[in-house]
C-alpha positions as CSV (number, residue, x, y, z in Angstrom):
1,M,-5.0,-14.6,19.1
2,K,-8.1,-12.6,18.5
3,I,-8.3,-9.8,15.9
4,G,-7.6,-7.0,18.4
5,A,-4.3,-8.7,19.4
6,L,-3.4,-9.2,15.7
7,S,-4.2,-5.5,15.1
8,K,-2.1,-4.4,18.0
9,E,0.8,-6.6,17.1
10,T,0.9,-5.4,13.5
11,G,-0.5,-1.8,13.8
12,C,-3.1,-2.8,11.1
13,N,-6.6,-1.5,11.6
14,I,-9.2,-4.2,12.4
15,E,-11.4,-3.3,9.5
16,T,-8.4,-3.6,7.2
17,I,-7.7,-7.1,8.5
18,R,-11.3,-8.0,7.8
19,Y,-11.1,-6.5,4.4
20,Y,-8.0,-8.5,3.5
21,E,-9.8,-11.6,4.6
22,R,-12.9,-10.8,2.6
23,I,-11.0,-10.3,-0.6
24,G,-8.8,-13.3,-0.1
25,V,-5.4,-11.7,0.5
26,L,-5.3,-12.9,4.1
27,Q,-6.3,-16.5,4.8
28,K,-9.5,-16.8,6.8
29,P,-8.9,-17.9,10.4
30,E,-10.7,-20.6,12.3
31,R,-13.5,-19.5,14.6
32,S,-14.0,-20.2,18.3
33,E,-17.2,-21.6,19.7
34,G,-18.2,-18.0,20.5
35,N,-17.6,-17.2,16.8
36,Y,-14.4,-15.1,17.4
37,R,-11.7,-15.2,14.8
38,L,-8.7,-17.1,16.1
39,Y,-5.4,-16.0,14.4
40,T,-2.2,-18.1,14.4
41,D,1.4,-17.1,14.1
42,E,1.0,-17.9,10.4
43,H,-1.7,-15.3,10.1
44,L,0.7,-12.8,11.9
45,K,3.5,-13.6,9.5
46,E,1.2,-13.4,6.5
47,L,-0.3,-10.0,7.6
48,K,3.2,-8.6,8.1
49,F,4.1,-9.7,4.6
50,I,1.0,-8.0,3.2
51,L,1.6,-4.8,5.2
52,K,5.3,-4.5,4.2
53,S,4.3,-5.2,0.6
54,R,1.7,-2.5,0.7
55,F,4.3,-0.1,2.2
56,L,6.5,-0.8,-0.8
57,G,3.7,0.1,-3.1
58,F,2.7,-3.4,-4.3
59,S,-1.0,-3.7,-5.3
60,L,-3.2,-6.2,-3.8
61,D,-3.2,-8.3,-7.0
62,Q,0.6,-8.2,-7.0
63,I,0.6,-9.3,-3.4
64,R,-1.6,-12.2,-4.3
65,K,0.9,-13.2,-7.0
66,L,3.9,-12.8,-4.6
67,K,2.3,-14.9,-2.0
68,K,1.5,-17.6,-4.6
69,I,5.1,-17.5,-5.9
70,S,6.5,-17.6,-2.3
71,K,5.0,-21.1,-1.9
72,I,6.8,-22.4,-5.0
73,N,10.3,-21.1,-4.2
74,T,12.3,-22.0,-7.4
75,L,14.7,-20.1,-9.6
76,A,11.8,-19.4,-12.0
77,S,9.8,-17.9,-9.1
78,C,12.6,-15.5,-8.4
79,K,12.3,-14.3,-12.0
80,N,8.6,-13.8,-11.6
81,V,9.1,-11.8,-8.4
82,S,11.7,-9.7,-10.2
83,G,9.2,-9.0,-13.0
84,I,6.5,-7.9,-10.5
85,A,9.0,-5.8,-8.5
86,S,10.2,-4.1,-11.8
87,E,6.7,-3.3,-12.8
88,N,6.1,-1.8,-9.3
89,L,9.3,0.3,-9.6
90,R,8.2,1.6,-13.0
91,V,4.9,2.7,-11.5
92,I,6.7,4.4,-8.6
93,N,9.0,6.2,-11.0
94,E,6.0,7.5,-12.9
95,K,4.4,8.7,-9.7
96,M,7.6,10.5,-8.7
97,N,7.8,12.2,-12.1
98,D,4.2,13.4,-11.7
99,L,4.9,14.6,-8.1
100,E,8.0,16.5,-9.4
101,K,5.8,18.3,-12.0
102,L,3.2,19.1,-9.3
103,K,5.9,20.4,-7.0
104,S,7.2,22.7,-9.8
105,Q,3.8,24.0,-10.6
106,I,3.0,24.8,-7.0
107,E,6.4,26.4,-6.4
108,L,5.8,28.6,-9.4
109,L,2.3,29.6,-8.1
110,L,3.8,30.3,-4.7
111,D,6.5,32.5,-6.2
112,C,3.8,34.5,-8.0
113,C,1.9,34.9,-4.7
114,R,5.0,36.0,-2.7
115,N,5.7,38.8,-5.3
116,N,2.1,39.8,-5.6
117,V,1.3,43.5,-5.4
118,E,-2.2,43.1,-6.9
119,P,-5.4,42.7,-4.8
120,S,-6.2,39.4,-6.5
121,C,-4.3,36.2,-5.7
122,P,-2.2,34.8,-8.5
123,L,-2.4,31.3,-7.0
124,I,-6.2,31.3,-7.1
125,D,-6.1,32.9,-10.6
126,G,-3.7,30.1,-11.7
127,L,-6.1,27.5,-10.5
128,F,-8.9,28.9,-12.6
């Protein structure tokens, strides 16, 4: 299949597919005589893996490691995957804590705005 069909099948932007190829996350496809990229079902499977991994918050470096580990498929590789996933979960938890703090600050500023009787805006003042 050509890149447009791969894009349509996965919902991944064509430029993103090219980027993944350029940085080596997605294997480069063979080229046709007309120099079109020709993707296989293996590329489709690999791109779906990458997209799902990205959705779950894994970095591109982590995805490279996961792909490498997936080819080994031993008990030790499962431990390695668990380590990568645990690190990803730690980062997600940190982000969630940061978002909770942001939410609280914005709610506080909004409460000040709702109860405002002054001509100046407390939310804007709070940002300064």
